[in-house]
N, C-alpha and C positions, 0 to 999 in steps of 0.2 A: 444364443444362450443365453437360460435364464438365471434367477437368482438361484435358484434351487440348484440346478447344476454345478453355478460357480461355488457355493458355498460346499459342494459334495467334494468337488474337485480340488478344493482348498484342501481340506480333510486329507482328502488322500495324499497330495503333494506333502502336507507339513508330517504325516505320519509316515510315509514313505523315500522322506530326503533323508531322512538319518538315522531308521530302519534301513536296514544294507538289501533290499528287496527290489531297487531299482525307483527312483520317482516318477521319471520320464517315461519309464515301460508304462506303469499305471496312468499315468494321462494318456498314454496313446491308448490302453487297453479299455476303461471304462468306457469313453465316447463310443469307441467302437461296440461294445456288448450291449451296450445300450440305445444306441442310435440316436445318441448325440451328435451334436454341431461343434467340430475341434474345435478347441477356441485357439488353436495357431500359438505359434511360438511366442509372440508377444506378449497372449496370454501367460501362458506356462511360464516366463519369467517375471511376470509381476505376482503371480505367485514363490518362486523362487526368492523374493525379497520380502516376502511373508517370512519364510522360514530363515532368512538370513536376519529379521528382525528377533526372532527366537532367539536367534545364538548369540545375539547380540544382548539381552534378556540375560539370558542362562550364564554366560561367562562375563560380565557386567564387571563382579570384581577382579578377574583373573585380567581381560582387555585393558581398565583402568591400571592395575598393576605394572603391566607391561609398556606401557603409554609410559606410563609417569619414569620408569626404568632407563627407557629408551633417550626422554628428556633428560634425564638426570646424566646418562654415560656419554652424551654428545656433548654436553652444556660442561662436563668435566675433562674428557677423556678426547674431545671432537673425532678424529677418524683413526684412534688408536684402538682398533677391533679388539686386540688381543686383552684389553684391559676394561672389556663391556661386561656387567650383569651377566649373568645367565638366561635373565628373561630378556634384556634387551638382542643378546644373539639371536635368540628366540624368534625374533623379530624380523629380525634380518634372514636366517634361515626360512621362514614361511615365506617372505615376498620371492624369495629365489626358488624354492621350490614351486611357486605357484607360476612361476613362467612359463615351463613345458606347456602347461595343459591352456595357458592366457595363447602361447603361438601356435601352437595344433588349435585349439578354438580359431583365433583368427581366419586363419589359413583355410582349414576343411570343416569347420563347424557347420556350417550352411549346408556343405554339402552332404554332412554324415546323418543331419536330423532330415534334410530331402531324401535320400538315398535309404534309409533305415526306418522312416517312420508308418511301419506297419506289423501287423500283430507276428506275423511269420519272424520278420526278422527279429521282434523284440522277445520271441520265445527261445530262439536261437542264441541269441546274447546273454540270453536268463540263463540259459542251461550253460555258458561257457562262464557267466561269473559265477556259477555256480561250484562249478570245478577249481577256477582262482580261489574260492571261500574256501572250499574243501582240503586244498593242498593248504593255506595258509592255517588253517583252523589245527590240522595235525602236525603239521613243523614248525608252526609259530609257537615263540616265547611264551612260557603260561607263568604265571606268577608261582612264584615260593615263599610265602607269608613269612619264613624264617629269613629270609635275605631282604637288600632291598632293592628296588627296582632299580635295572641297568638306567645310565646316564643317557639322557636325550642328547644325540650328535646332529651333525650337520650331515653327514651320511645316509642318517636314519628316515628325516626331515624331508631330503632330496628324495630318496627312495618313494618315498608315500607322496611324493609329489610328481616324479613319475609315472607311476601307476594311478594319479586323477587323470591321468590323458585318457584313458581305458574309458572314462565316464562320459564321454561325447559317443560312444554308442548305447542307443536305447535299450534299457534291460541290463545293463553290468552292474550299475549304481555307484557312482562316485562315493558314498560312505563304504563302501561292500570292498571298494578296489581301494582304494586309500588305507583301509581299517587294514585290509591283506599285504599291503604294501611296507603299514609299518611293524609287521607281525613278522614278517619274512627276514626284515631288514634287523629283527632282534627286540623289537618294543614288548613290552607287556599289554594286554588287551586293554585296559583302563589308558596306559600310555598312546598306544593306539589312537583308540576312541577321541581322545581328547585332541592328538595331532590334527587326525581327520576332520575333525569339526573345526576347528582353527584354521587349516588350510585352505578349507571351503568358502571362508568368507570374502578372501579377495577375488576371486574369480565371479564367486555372486554376483560381488556389490560391481562388480565391470560390467557382467554382463547386462546386468539390472538398469546401470546406468544410460546404457550402450542401448537399450532395447524398450526403456522406457517412452522414451517422445513418442515413440511408433505405437505403443499400447496406449498410450494416453489418444493419440488423434484416433487409432480406430475405436476406439471406446468410449467415445467424446460424450457430451451432454448425456441423455439417463443411461448409457451405458457405463457411466462411469460409477456407480452403484455397483454394477456386477464386478468390477475390480476391485473395488474398495472391499465387498463381501467376500469375495475369494481370496483377499491379501491376508485379510482378518481369521478366517476359518485357516489360513494356511500356517499364520504364525502361533496360534494360540495352541493349534493341533502338534505344530513342531515343538513346540515348547514342552510339551507332555513326552512327544516321541524322545526328546534328545534326553530327557530328565530320566526316562524309563530305560534308558538304554544304557546310560553311563552306569545307573544302580545295577544293571542286570549283568551286563560285561563282567562287571567287578567277582562274579562266581560262577559264569556259565559261557560257554565258546558261541560257536555261528552254526551250531549242527539245525538248531530250530529256523532260521531263517535259509540255511539251506535245503533244508527239506521244502516248507513253503514253494523256496525259486523254483524247486525241481517239479513239485507238482502243479504249479500254476504254468511251467515251459509246456509240460505231458499236456495238458487241458488246452493251452492256445493251439497246439500244434493239430490237438483233434479237432479243434474245434475250425482251425482254417481249411483239411482235407475233406472234413464230413461235414 
């Protein structure tokens, strides 16, 4: 893999991790279409760490407030969870909601990644993920500017967490699945997107820590530059993507992403058989 390819794949990862079109699917599609060497799971995980860095920067103030709230809650109320602040409760809810996808990834992650790492598989899951997002977009809770946003509850966060399990299938999209889960549970679009991005942090961090030693071993020496360039490209493009999506969903639905996914799925099916 060259520096140029690493940067392009980093940009692709950063843009498609948060925009609900499936980053894992695009990381499979691009090398296939252009005849590039596949970076492998370790390389892909490094790119995911770049998007994690983007989230940490974008949500810095939110995360700082959440951490301080937890420290304050534990210091004052210890384990009396009913008296936790809303932000303190949200931290606990997010960690609990990460467990289903974490356990599923631990048990079946390698199998799913290796079994469905083909353009045909990606096209099928792009199509299925589009159907999921279409129903969520039609049935989801839309903002009424004259009314306050509905409260975020454990049930709504855990619903998004359960939908995150679907992201293990390349082509479904982590953000698309979790935003859909949030919409189905009654969250507004912006709330669902915010929960989706916050929910992705623990599992991306865990996967990165687990895979990083393998990535560093595989891309040691001069190859380290390939990892660094991909990481930086992913972080920068990821920040732009999450910033764009949070503004876009304030007044738009998921239709444009659904149309793109459907068109890409049909194109991949055509290229696979013809």
